[in-house]
N, C-alpha and C positions, 0 to 999 in steps of 0.2 A: 292358406290352409295349413302350411307347415307351422306358422306362428300359433294358430289356434290349437293345433294338436299339441305343440310344446307347452302351451299354457294349460291345457286340460291335464296333461300328464303331470306337470308341476303341481297343479292344484290337488290332484288325487294323491300324489306322493306326500305333499305337506300336510294335508288335512285328513287323509284317510289311511294311507299306508303306514306312515310314521307313527301315528297314535296307536294303530293296531299292533305294530311290531313292539312298541314299548309296553303295551298292555300285556302281550303274550310273554315278554321277558319278565315282567313283574309277576304275572300269574304263575309262571313256572319257577319263581324264586331266584332269579338271577340278580335282582337288585330290589331295594326298598327305599321308600321316601318317608323319613321320620319327621313328623311335625313338631313344632315348638311345644315344650312341656309334655311330651309324649314318650313313652318307653315301649319298646318291642322286646318281648321275651320269647325266645324260640326253645321249644322242648321237643326232644326226640327220644322215643322209647323210655319216657319217664325221667329223662335227664336234661338239665338245662344246658344247652349248647352255646347260647349267645344271649347277651343282654345289650341292647342298643338304646341309649338314651340321649345321644347327641343328635340334634336336629340336622337334617340335610339328606343328601343322596348317599346311600351306602351300597357298595357292591358286595353282595352276600358271599360270592365265591372267595373273596379275600378274608372274610370273617368266619365262614363256616366250612370252607374248602369244598370237598366233594359232597358234603352233606346238604349243601344249599338246594339242589334240585329236588331232593327227596323229603326235606323237612315240610314242604308245602303239602305233601300227600300222606306221609306216614307220621308226621309230627303234629305239633300244634303251635299256633302263634297267639300269644296274649298281648293285647294292646292296652296299656295302662295310662290313665290320665294322671299326670304328675302335678297338676295345678293345685293350688291351695283350696281346700274345701272348708265349709263352715257348718256348724250345727249348734242348735240351741236346745237345752234341756230345761223343761219348765217345772217349777214347783217341786224341787227335791226336798223331801221332808227332813227337817232337823229340829232339835229342841234346844232352847237356850238354857243357860245355867239356872234361870228362874223357873224353868218348866214351861215356858210359852212355846206352843207348836208353831214353828216358822216354816216358810217355803222359800227355797233358794232357786232363782233362775240363773243358769250359768251358760255362757256362750263361749265357744272355743273354736280355734282353727286347727286343721291337721292337713298333712300332706304325706305322700308315700316317700319314705326315705330309703327303703331297701325293697326293690321289686320282687326279688326271689322270696324273701321272708314274708312279704305281703301275700304272695300267691299260695305258699305251701306250709307256712307255720301256723296259720289260723284260718279256719273255714269262713269266719265272718269277722274280719279285723275291725271293720267300722262299728258293728254292733258291740264287739268286745271293748273297743275304746270308749263307746258311750257308757257301757256298764261300768267300766273302770272309773271314768270321770264321775259318774253318779255315786258310786260307792266311796270314792275318795272325798267327794263333797260332804257326804253324810258323816263319814268317819272323822274328817279333819275339822269340820265346822260345828259339830254337835257340842253341847255343853259350854259354848262361849257365852259371855255376858250379852244381854240383849242390846246394850249400847254399842258393843263392838260389832255385833251382827248388822246393826243399822248404819254404822259409820265407817268401819274399816274395810271397805270392799277391796281396795287395792291389795292390802296385806293378805286377805282371804284368797284372792285370785292367785297370788304368788305361792301360797301354801298348797293349793290344789294342783297347780302346775308342777311344782317340785315333787309332789307325791305320784303323779301319773306318768311323767315323762320317761323314766327308765324302763318301765314295763311296756309302755306302748312302742318304744323303739325296737324291742325284741320281736314284735309282730310286723315290723316293716312300716309302721306309722310313726310319724314324728309330730308331737304336739306343738302347736304354735302359740299364739296369744290365748290367754284364758282371762275371762272377765265376768265378774259377778254383776249381772245387769239388774236383778230385781230381788228384793228381800221383802217378804210380806207375811202377814199372819194367815194361818190356814184355818183356824177355828172361826166359823161365821158368828157364833154367839160372842166370842171374845171381841171380834171386830165391832159388833153392835155395842158392846159394853164400852169399848174404847171411844166409839163415836159419841155415845151418850155422855161419857165423862168429859170429852172435849167440848161438847155443846154446853154442858152445865158449867164448865170452867169459863168458857167464853161469856156465858150469861153473867157469871159472878164478876168477871173482870169488867164487863160492860156496866153492870150495876154499880160496881165500886167506882168506876170512872165518873159515872153520872153523879153519884153521891158526893164524891170528892169535889166535882165541879160546883154542885149546889152549895156545899160547905164553903168553898172559896168565895162564891158570890155572896153568901150570907155574911161572911167575915168582912168582905169589902163594903157591903151595904151598911152593916152596923158600925164599921169604923167611920164611914163617911157621915152617917147620921150623928155619931158622937162628936165628931169634929165640928159639924155644923151647929149642934146644940151649944158647944162650948163657945163658938164664935158669936152666936146669937146672945148668949148670956153675957159675954164681954161687952157686946154692943149695948145691951139693956143696962148694964151697970155704968157704962160711960155716958149714957144719955143725960142724966141729971146734971153731971158736971159740965157737959157741953152746953146745955140749955142755960145753966147758971152763969157760965162765963159770957155767953151771948147777952144775957140780960144785964150783967154788970157793965158790959161795954155800952149798951144802950143807955143805961142810967147815967153813966159818967160822961156822956156826950153833952157839951155845953148847949147846943141847940135844943136838945130835949129838955134840959133843965130850965132854959129860958121860956119854953112853952109852958 
């Protein structure tokens, strides 16, 4: 019985009492467990009292002092995801130097670089960053030559990133990679006209190839016929000479003369 009682007490202590005690300590703000790529921002009476972005177990009494027990009740805890995020903006309208209405699809990465600025300097930093990227794309890439818009995507990506990065950092967001993924025509009628031109050009090229092939065949055929006619003419011209030489040999034969 003593063994069973000790085992039951140990079980309750390990699987019930200890988790409950640690939950109460965490609930009352004595410690916090920060996960990887996560940031805890503690605010008390409108003032930031602590920012914890190192993963692991943190004793809040050492970081907040006597404020630790009351921050949970009178303050506020912001939990921020510090992982890299991605967003894609579709068909940003720009015009080429030739006046063609183009659409730019731009993909970019961002992550929180300053948790305090992210929380309090801008009410919607993600939306502001998207607007900033969109405006920078339109401002920096408009009036470029159509050939550059269709070919120099890497240079355009670098231009947009250099334009957006300084301002986004003020809002606590840092811009990562920027890449122009898609460049397309926005005018449906223009797209149809281009398709028609391409189809017509392909037809012209196909017809030209066929005609060139037919011309080459005609040249080869006529050349062969001319060479054959020349050889037949030579053979016809040489026939009397060959026949005469053969008759002369026959006539000069003694046996034939004797007969």
